[in-house]
DRENLUMZA-545346 format. One record per residue (C-alpha): x, y, z. Coordinates in steps of 0.5 Angstrom, whole numbers. Layout:
<nodes>
> px:py:pz
> X:Y:Z
...
</nodes>
This chain:
<nodes>
> px:py:pz
> -156:62:68
> -156:66:61
> -163:67:58
> -164:63:51
> -164:70:47
> -157:72:50
> -154:65:47
> -157:67:40
> -154:74:41
> -147:71:43
> -147:66:37
> -149:71:32
> -143:76:35
> -138:70:34
> -140:69:27
> -140:76:25
> -133:76:28
> -131:71:24
> -133:74:18
> -130:80:19
> -124:77:21
> -124:73:14
> -125:80:10
> -119:83:14
> -114:78:13
> -116:76:6
> -110:78:1
> -112:84:-3
> -108:82:-9
> -111:76:-11
> -116:79:-16
> -115:77:-23
> -115:82:-29
> -121:82:-33
> -121:77:-39
> -120:80:-45
> -126:80:-49
> -128:81:-57
> -127:88:-56
> -119:87:-54
> -118:85:-61
> -116:91:-66
> -118:91:-73
> -114:94:-78
> -116:96:-85
> -112:93:-91
> -112:98:-96
> -105:98:-98
> -106:91:-101
> -110:93:-107
> -104:91:-112
> -103:83:-112
> -101:78:-116
> -106:73:-116
> -103:66:-116
> -105:61:-121
> -106:54:-120
> -107:48:-125
> -115:47:-126
> -117:40:-127
> -120:38:-133
> -123:32:-137
> -117:32:-142
> -112:30:-136
> -112:23:-138
> -110:25:-145
> -104:30:-142
> -102:25:-138
> -101:20:-144
> -97:25:-148
> -93:27:-142
> -91:19:-141
> -90:19:-149
> -85:25:-149
> -81:22:-143
> -80:15:-147
> -78:20:-153
> -73:24:-149
> -70:21:-143
> -64:25:-143
> -64:30:-137
> -62:37:-137
> -56:38:-142
> -52:43:-137
> -46:42:-141
> -49:44:-148
> -53:50:-145
> -47:53:-142
> -43:52:-148
> -49:55:-152
> -50:61:-147
> -43:63:-147
> -40:61:-154
> -46:59:-159
> -41:59:-164
> -37:53:-161
> -44:48:-160
> -43:42:-164
> -49:39:-168
> -47:32:-166
> -48:34:-159
> -55:37:-161
> -57:31:-165
> -55:26:-159
> -59:30:-154
> -65:30:-159
> -64:23:-161
> -71:21:-160
> -74:27:-164
> -69:26:-169
> -72:19:-170
> -79:22:-170
> -77:27:-175
> -74:21:-180
> -81:17:-179
> -85:24:-180
> -80:25:-187
> -82:18:-189
> -89:19:-188
> -89:25:-192
> -85:22:-198
> -89:15:-197
> -96:17:-197
> -96:22:-203
> -92:17:-207
> -97:11:-205
> -103:16:-207
> -100:17:-214
> -99:10:-215
> -106:9:-213
> -108:14:-218
> -104:11:-223
> -107:4:-222
> -114:7:-221
> -113:10:-228
> -112:3:-230
> -118:0:-227
> -113:-4:-223
> -115:-1:-216
> -122:1:-213
> -125:-3:-219
> -130:-9:-218
> -130:-16:-216
> -129:-21:-221
> -133:-27:-218
> -138:-28:-213
> -136:-32:-207
> -140:-34:-201
> -135:-31:-196
> -136:-24:-199
> -141:-23:-194
> -137:-24:-188
> -131:-20:-191
> -135:-14:-193
> -138:-14:-186
> -131:-15:-183
> -129:-9:-187
> -135:-5:-185
> -133:-6:-178
> -126:-4:-179
> -127:2:-183
> -132:4:-178
> -127:3:-172
> -122:7:-175
> -127:12:-177
> -129:12:-170
> -122:13:-167
> -120:19:-172
> -127:22:-170
> -125:22:-163
> -118:24:-164
> -120:30:-169
> -125:32:-163
> -119:32:-158
> -115:36:-163
> -121:41:-164
> -122:42:-157
> -114:42:-155
> -113:47:-161
> -118:52:-158
> -116:51:-151
> -109:53:-154
> -111:59:-157
> -115:61:-151
> -110:60:-146
> -104:63:-151
> -108:70:-151
> -109:70:-144
> -102:68:-143
> -99:73:-147
> -103:78:-144
> -101:76:-137
> -94:77:-138
> -93:84:-139
> -99:85:-134
> -95:81:-129
> -89:85:-130
> -93:91:-129
> -96:89:-123
> -89:87:-120
> -86:94:-122
> -92:97:-118
> -92:93:-112
> -85:95:-111
> -86:102:-113
> -92:102:-108
> -88:99:-102
> -86:106:-99
> -93:108:-100
> -96:102:-97
> -91:102:-91
> -94:109:-90
> -101:106:-90
> -99:101:-85
> -96:106:-80
> -102:110:-81
> -106:105:-78
> -103:106:-71
> -109:111:-71
> -113:105:-69
> -109:103:-62
> -108:110:-61
> -115:112:-61
> -117:105:-57
> -111:107:-52
> -113:114:-51
> -120:112:-50
> -118:107:-44
> -114:113:-41
> -120:117:-41
> -124:112:-36
> -117:109:-32
> -118:114:-26
> -125:113:-25
> -124:105:-26
> -119:105:-21
> -123:109:-16
> -129:104:-17
> -125:98:-17
> -122:100:-10
> -129:102:-7
> -132:96:-10
> -127:91:-7
> -126:95:0
> -133:97:1
> -135:91:5
> -130:91:10
> -131:99:11
> -139:99:11
> -138:93:16
> -133:97:21
> -138:103:20
> -144:99:22
> -141:96:28
> -139:103:30
> -146:105:29
> -148:99:33
> -143:101:39
> -145:108:39
> -153:106:39
> -151:102:45
> -148:108:49
> -154:112:47
> -159:107:49
> -155:104:55
> -155:111:58
> -162:112:57
> -164:106:60
> -159:107:66
> -163:114:67
> -170:111:67
> -167:105:71
> -165:110:77
> -171:115:76
> -176:109:76
> -172:106:82
> -173:113:86
> -180:114:84
> -182:107:86
> -178:108:93
> -182:114:94
> -188:111:92
> -187:106:97
> -186:111:103
> -192:114:101
> -196:108:100
> -194:104:107
> -197:109:112
> -204:109:108
> -203:101:107
> -202:100:115
> -208:105:117
> -212:101:112
> -210:94:114
> -212:97:121
> -219:99:119
> -221:93:115
> -218:88:121
> -222:92:126
> -229:92:122
> -228:84:120
> -227:83:127
> -233:86:129
> -238:81:132
> -244:84:128
> -240:83:121
> -243:76:119
> -239:71:116
> -233:76:116
> -228:71:119
> -226:68:112
> -223:74:110
> -220:76:116
> -214:73:115
> -212:76:108
> -214:83:111
> -209:81:117
> -203:80:111
> -205:86:108
> -197:89:107
> -192:92:102
> -189:87:97
> -183:89:93
> -178:94:96
> -174:98:91
> -171:102:97
> -163:103:98
> -159:98:102
> -160:98:109
> -157:95:115
> -161:92:121
> -160:88:128
> -164:82:130
> -167:77:126
> -169:79:119
> -176:78:116
> -178:71:114
> -178:72:107
> -171:74:106
> -165:70:106
> -161:73:112
> -153:73:111
> -149:74:117
> -144:80:116
> -142:83:123
> -144:80:130
> -151:82:131
> -152:86:124
> -156:83:118
> -155:85:110
> -162:86:107
> -161:85:100
> -164:90:96
> -164:93:89
> -157:95:87
> -155:103:86
> -153:105:79
> -151:112:81
> -144:110:80
> -145:108:73
> -149:114:71
> -143:119:74
> -138:115:70
> -142:116:64
> -144:123:66
> -143:128:60
> -143:122:55
> -143:122:49
> -138:128:48
> -137:127:40
> -143:126:35
> -142:119:33
> -147:120:27
> -143:126:24
> -137:122:25
> -140:116:21
> -143:120:16
> -136:124:15
> -132:117:14
> -138:114:10
> -137:120:5
> -130:120:5
> -130:113:3
> -135:114:-2
> -131:120:-5
> -125:115:-7
> -127:115:-15
> -127:122:-15
> -121:123:-11
> -118:118:-16
> -120:122:-22
> -117:128:-19
> -110:125:-17
> -109:121:-23
> -111:127:-28
> -103:129:-28
> -101:122:-30
> -107:121:-35
> -104:127:-39
> -97:125:-39
> -99:118:-41
> -103:122:-47
> -97:125:-49
> -93:119:-49
> -98:116:-54
> -97:122:-58
> -89:121:-58
> -90:114:-60
> -93:116:-66
> -87:120:-68
> -83:113:-66
> -88:109:-70
> -87:114:-76
> -79:112:-76
> -81:105:-79
> -83:109:-85
> -78:114:-85
> -72:109:-84
> -75:104:-89
> -69:105:-95
> -72:100:-100
> -72:104:-106
> -65:104:-107
> -65:97:-106
> -71:96:-111
> -69:100:-116
> -65:95:-120
> -71:90:-119
> -75:95:-122
> -70:96:-128
> -70:89:-129
> -77:88:-130
> -78:94:-135
> -72:91:-139
> -76:85:-139
> -82:88:-141
> -80:92:-146
> -76:86:-149
> -81:81:-149
> -86:85:-153
> -83:83:-160
> -83:76:-158
> -90:76:-155
> -92:79:-162
> -89:74:-166
> -91:68:-162
> -98:71:-162
> -98:71:-170
> -95:64:-171
> -100:62:-166
> -105:65:-170
> -102:61:-176
> -102:55:-173
> -109:55:-171
> -112:57:-178
> -108:51:-180
> -110:46:-175
> -117:48:-176
> -117:47:-184
> -113:40:-183
> -118:38:-178
> -124:40:-182
> -121:36:-188
> -120:30:-183
> -128:31:-181
> -129:32:-189
> -126:25:-190
> -130:22:-184
> -136:25:-187
> -134:21:-194
> -133:15:-190
> -140:15:-187
> -143:17:-193
> -140:12:-197
> -141:6:-192
> -148:8:-191
> -150:9:-199
> -146:3:-200
> -149:-2:-195
> -156:1:-197
> -155:-1:-204
> -153:-8:-203
> -159:-9:-199
> -163:-7:-205
> -159:-11:-210
> -163:-17:-212
> -157:-20:-216
> -150:-18:-215
> -148:-17:-222
> -154:-12:-222
> -152:-4:-223
> -154:0:-217
> -153:7:-217
> -153:8:-209
> -148:3:-208
> -144:6:-214
> -145:13:-210
> -142:10:-204
> -136:7:-207
> -134:14:-210
> -135:17:-203
> -130:12:-200
> -125:14:-206
> -126:21:-205
> -124:20:-198
> -118:16:-200
> -116:22:-205
> -117:27:-199
> -113:23:-195
> -107:22:-200
> -107:29:-202
> -107:32:-195
> -103:27:-191
> -97:30:-192
> -99:37:-189
> -102:34:-183
> -95:30:-182
> -92:37:-183
> -96:40:-178
> -96:35:-173
> -88:34:-173
> -87:42:-172
> -92:43:-166
> -89:36:-163
> -82:39:-164
> -84:45:-160
> -89:43:-155
> -84:37:-154
> -78:41:-152
> -82:45:-148
> -85:40:-144
> -78:36:-143
> -73:41:-143
> -77:47:-140
> -83:44:-136
> -80:38:-133
> -74:41:-131
> -78:47:-128
> -82:43:-124
> -76:39:-121
> -72:46:-120
> -66:44:-124
> -67:50:-128
> -66:54:-122
> -60:50:-120
> -57:51:-127
> -58:58:-126
> -55:58:-119
> -48:54:-121
> -43:59:-123
> -40:60:-130
> -47:57:-133
> -49:64:-135
> -45:69:-138
> -44:75:-134
> -49:79:-138
> -54:75:-135
> -52:75:-128
> -59:74:-124
> -56:76:-117
> -53:82:-119
> -58:85:-124
> -63:84:-118
> -59:86:-113
> -60:80:-109
> -55:78:-103
> -48:76:-105
> -49:70:-101
> -56:68:-104
> -58:65:-111
> -64:64:-115
> -66:58:-111
> -65:60:-104
> -69:67:-106
> -75:63:-109
> -75:59:-103
> -75:65:-98
> -80:69:-103
> -85:63:-103
> -85:62:-95
> -87:70:-95
> -80:73:-94
> -79:81:-94
> -76:84:-100
> -70:87:-95
> -69:79:-93
> -67:77:-100
> -64:84:-102
> -58:87:-99
> -62:91:-94
> -62:86:-88
> -56:88:-85
> -57:95:-86
> -65:95:-83
> -67:90:-78
> -74:90:-78
> -75:85:-72
> -71:90:-68
> -75:96:-71
> -82:92:-68
> -80:90:-61
> -85:93:-57
> -81:96:-51
> -78:101:-56
> -85:104:-56
> -88:102:-49
> -82:103:-45
> -84:111:-43
> -91:109:-42
> -90:103:-38
> -85:106:-33
> -90:112:-32
> -95:107:-30
> -90:103:-26
> -88:109:-22
> -94:112:-21
> -97:112:-13
> -103:115:-10
> -106:115:-3
> -113:114:-4
> -115:110:2
> -114:115:8
> -121:115:11
> -122:117:19
> -127:112:22
> -127:114:29
> -124:120:32
> -120:120:39
> -126:123:43
> -130:118:40
> -125:113:42
> -125:116:49
> -133:116:49
> -133:108:48
> -127:107:52
> -131:110:58
> -137:107:56
> -133:100:57
> -130:102:64
> -136:105:67
> -139:99:70
> -145:98:66
> -143:90:66
> -142:90:73
> -149:92:76
> -153:86:79
> -159:86:74
> -161:79:77
> -163:83:83
> -167:87:80
> -171:81:76
> -171:78:83
> -175:84:86
> -179:85:81
> -182:78:82
> -185:81:88
> -192:84:88
> -193:92:90
> -197:89:95
> -197:82:98
> -205:81:98
> -209:83:92
> -213:89:93
> -218:88:88
> -219:81:91
> -220:83:98
> -224:89:95
> -229:84:92
> -229:80:98
> -231:86:102
> -237:87:97
> -239:80:98
> -240:80:105
> -244:86:105
> -249:82:101
> -249:76:106
> -255:73:110
> -254:69:116
> -257:62:116
> -259:58:122
> -254:54:125
> -247:54:125
> -247:50:119
> -247:56:114
> -241:59:117
> -237:53:117
> -240:52:109
> -238:59:108
> -231:58:111
> -230:52:107
> -233:54:100
> -230:61:100
> -232:67:96
> -236:63:91
> -242:62:97
> -241:69:100
> -244:72:93
> -250:67:93
> -252:69:101
> -256:74:102
> -254:81:105
> -252:83:112
> -257:85:117
> -253:90:120
> -254:96:116
> -248:100:119
> -243:94:118
> -246:93:111
> -244:101:110
> -237:100:113
> -236:94:109
> -238:98:102
> -234:104:105
> -227:100:106
> -228:96:99
> -229:103:96
> -222:105:99
> -219:99:97
> -221:100:90
> -219:107:90
> -212:105:93
> -211:100:88
> -213:105:82
> -209:111:84
> -203:108:88
> -201:101:86
> -203:101:79
> -198:107:78
> -192:103:82
> -194:97:77
> -193:101:71
> -186:104:74
> -184:96:75
> -186:95:68
> -182:100:65
> -176:98:70
> -177:91:67
> -176:94:60
> -169:97:62
> -167:92:66
> -168:87:61
> -164:91:55
> -158:92:60
> -158:85:62
> -157:83:55
> -152:88:53
> -148:87:60
> -145:81:59
> -142:82:52
> -141:90:53
> -133:89:54
> -132:84:48
> -136:88:43
> -133:95:45
> -126:92:44
> -128:89:38
> -130:95:35
> -124:99:37
> -120:94:34
> -124:93:28
> -124:100:27
> -117:101:28
> -115:95:23
> -119:98:18
> -116:105:18
> -109:102:18
> -111:97:12
> -115:101:8
> -109:105:5
> -105:99:4
> -110:95:1
> -112:101:-4
> -105:102:-6
> -105:94:-7
> -111:95:-11
> -109:101:-15
> -102:97:-17
> -106:91:-19
> -111:95:-23
> -105:99:-26
> -102:93:-28
> -108:90:-31
> -109:96:-35
> -101:96:-37
> -102:89:-40
> -108:91:-44
> -105:97:-47
> -99:93:-48
> -103:88:-52
> -105:93:-56
> -98:95:-58
> -96:88:-59
> -102:87:-64
> -101:93:-68
> -93:91:-68
> -94:84:-70
> -99:86:-75
> -94:91:-78
> -89:86:-79
> -94:81:-82
> -96:86:-87
> -90:88:-89
> -87:81:-90
> -93:78:-93
> -96:84:-97
> -93:91:-97
> -86:89:-98
> -86:82:-99
> -82:78:-105
> -87:73:-105
> -91:76:-111
> -84:75:-115
> -84:67:-113
> -92:67:-115
> -90:71:-121
> -85:65:-123
> -90:60:-121
> -96:63:-125
> -91:63:-131
> -90:55:-130
> -97:54:-129
> -99:58:-136
> -93:56:-140
> -93:48:-138
> -100:47:-135
> -105:51:-139
> -101:52:-146
> -96:46:-146
> -101:41:-144
> -106:43:-149
> -101:44:-155
> -98:37:-154
> -105:34:-153
> -107:38:-160
> -101:35:-164
> -102:28:-161
> -109:28:-163
> -108:30:-170
> -102:25:-170
> -107:20:-168
> -112:22:-174
> -106:22:-179
> -103:15:-177
> -110:12:-177
> -111:15:-184
> -107:9:-187
> -111:4:-185
> -117:8:-187
> -115:8:-194
> -113:1:-194
> -120:-1:-191
> -124:4:-196
> -121:2:-202
> -122:-6:-200
> -129:-4:-199
> -130:0:-205
> -130:-6:-209
> -136:-9:-205
> -141:-4:-206
> -140:-4:-214
> -143:-10:-218
> -140:-16:-219
> -138:-19:-226
> -141:-25:-228
> -137:-31:-231
> -139:-37:-235
> -136:-43:-230
> -136:-43:-223
> -129:-46:-222
> -125:-41:-226
> -125:-36:-231
> -120:-33:-236
> -119:-27:-231
> -117:-31:-226
> -114:-37:-230
> -111:-33:-236
> -108:-40:-239
> -114:-44:-239
> -116:-47:-245
> -124:-47:-246
> -128:-53:-247
> -135:-55:-249
> -140:-55:-244
> -147:-55:-243
> -150:-49:-242
> -156:-48:-238
> -161:-44:-241
</nodes>
């Protein structure tokens, strides 16, 4: 039965075998590429994007409700859609335009013009009539009589005039604000037109330079790829070493263990053989001496003069040798009682002694013939040199890859060299130059007329404010004068002054109202047509549809030909394409001759680079762990018969002592008998025999000095034999036990361990090159995908930058949108808000005049009458009669 230590060792070996099998059978291609971190994203410099057309947007304003109200009014005034036929005739043959067509389309504005004309004529005529009546004291004079309802009427007139003045004040403030906003936005808009045209020309002119700058940015991925190539070979070697070191180191450790087993086993076998021989020789020397010593001690103890010696006599008679490590021998007759005899031949018996290991030592003679330590060191060194070997063997391919990257630079340069955009953008540049030159006179005229409008508007708004000041001052002075007047007929200077201020405001209103209405109508006619004819149709893109319709524009205004657009394209489609970020070559006639997507395909630049990496192979795992002489040594060790020796017989024999009777115990007994004293009677002897050696020590010494001297001499002889011979043999037995214990633990698993070691070593040597090649392909594949991502990032960035920035036509669409924002949102809206506010002021001057004239009479003293029922003024045909007058 195996001891517990051997079971634990077997379990440990089984677990190690399973782990090693998992390492050997695990597929090497399951490793994944390292995930791309933030460092795998390239950063490019957008230095080419310095020339831009900033997009303008409608800015929310507190006047937006006013603008919405004005647009609603204009939609009611002009409900006709874009006059396509009228515009076609006007552009192609201006002389054939009929006035009736224009009047029919502008019918709402004609009605407004009639109203303005009536206002212009009627208000000055009414003013002249008022002046005539005033000179005749028929208007703005004094009340004829005092009535109770005058107070209520006066308050109503004050309230109405205050409300009218408040409306006019709000309108004039809006007119001031919108007029100032028109002035500011007009200045910005007039400067923005040539600036935008110049920016567009610069954008188009700088396209080749921008393309070259984009191409130069290939230096970013090139530097990154060159840097990665510098560390590729060592990275591959370290990856192979890291992934295979567990398997390799386990095989080398196993091989080192077997070499250690061989050395240690040979050492212990030699010790076992020498020890057995020494024990046999020592036993042969000890046997006659022990026999003679037993004879002398038995004779002494059997002497009648020896007191109480019978108790020790039995042990002295059994004084003989114990364990026998001699050779196997045959004999006749019955075996000794302590052996188990097994009959083999008639009359002969086999005496089971310890087996001989001479055959095993003979088989192991000369081993180990190879230096396992040097072999393991060389294998370990060869495996650890894989990173340096990878650097050495990949140096050529790394240099070739650097050359491939240099050739890619030339291919990328072909993007800029083959970008034939200047020939196609020349018509656009010429059209922009022509538009800039032709727009300058018109812009100066617009600026001059805007200056006149602003001055006229500011002056007239100031006059309206003066009228409001007269109203407020007149109402304040008149009301104060009325509060201080005790009698309605009394004269009061403050009330009279208030009345004069009101009449001054009325006179100013009559004097300047026709100028106000003329300014309102002029700005209304311009701003209204811009809103309804241009802005409304610009927002819904009806203008683009009109331009795209063949025949609407004269040949001299052919936009497609002038801008060199595609023949199958039009302004609407071009605008939509540009707004969505299309490139200039897509909207010009360049797309068929230059396909940018074809020039930006990644395989066009990475085919050689990828093919070179894909074709590269190198053997990096050729490691010799066990040479042929080392393998022969292990095989010889396994066949030597170390596991066939019966080590159990050694262990059984070692259980027997060197001498059957303990020499120290016998010597101490003899020393005790030397000091023994005989007691009276025979009871003492019986007591000693019954109680043993303890009582002998308590007895007095022998009376016979000769016997006592011989007992002491025999005891000393036994101690000398124990210390000189027996202890030496016991030390040899202990040394033999260590060797037997080691060999007995090793022997059951020797064949399996050596077999596994040889199989593992052979398997690792065979699998190392295969798995190293797989890891090499995997690492190169990961490296290839990583570098291809750099190429793809750059080419995608090139395409996006060329389309959206460098060679994008989006600035053209942005310029058109900016023109609509400037003209419609930033100029037309406050312009229309200005005439609408000024028009409100103008029309509310009519009720202001009426209320002011009516209120003037209430601020002057009321004329007295003689009777309360009537007067000659109210009843011109009344015949007076005598009445009693109250004094």
